[in-house]
C-alpha positions, 0 to 999 in steps of 0.5 A: 513487554508492551502491556495493551487492554483488550476491550470489545466492540462496545468499548468495555474492558475486557482485560489485558494483553502482553505483545510482543516486545520484539514485535510491538516495542522495536528501536523505531528507524523511519529510514526503513519505512522510506524504503521499504514504501518506496519499493512498495509504490514502485513494485505497484507500478505495472510498466506498460506505458509505451510511446511509438517513435518515429520507426515505429508510425505508419508513412512513407519514408520518401524524402518529402522536398529535396534537399537544397534550394528549397530555404527550409530546414533537411528531412527525410520524411514525414515522421519526424517528431516535429511533424503532426503525426510523427513518432515521439521523441525520447518518450516512455517504453516498456519497463520493469519498477521492481525494486527487492529489498532484503526480507530482514529489512521487511520485517524491521520496517514492519516491527518499527511501524507497528512500534510506532502505533503501539507507542502511539496509543492508536493500537486497539486490540478487540477481543473480537468482531463478529457479525452475522451479516454485511452491515456498513453502517453496523461496522460504521457505528462500531469504529465511532464507538472505539473513537477511530478514523482512517482505520486499518482493521487486521484479524488472524483469518478470513472474517467475511462479514466484517471484510464485506462491511468495512469495504465501503467505508472509504477511510477504514480498510480490512486485511488479515495478518498475512498480509500487513504491510509497512505502508497500510501501516502507516497509512491508516492513523489507527490499527484494530487488531483482534486477539487472534490477529496480534498472535498471528502477526507476532508468529508470522513475525516470529518465525 
């Protein structure tokens, strides 16, 4: 089992925590990272893009000039794509970009991503992180003391003050254990887990 040090927000060691080997010491599978992240980004797309083709453009359907004798190309009406104000040829239409990834694949990819952060020494476990009020400056100083940049902070339950404090830091993101995903784990260089966040994450992935 991987064992990591537990520290406080001042960087002082408070003990050790044994992490589940199946979650934080799993086999690293980069191809699953690609599969799941690709699906996550695709599922974010609304697919509401739309263009008007010649049947949707407002205009007369009358033939604009006679068929023969003008020396010009044959045309039926002004709504053809080559005319200004005409319809768009082969433009995007509303569609769904949804991609379904099996639950076992998503779980294996997340365990692989967590293992990558653990093995690389970029996982930090805090005993707790409490704040009396939302203070972005105070949160930034904690991250500085911990020596982190571009960090994902995970807790077991909603911590409103920490959430609001990290919200205005460009390279930091707060999320509860139930929302941890492959994209965020790989996007941020460091992963900070509170002890209850680590246990909640293990409970979620062991179910």
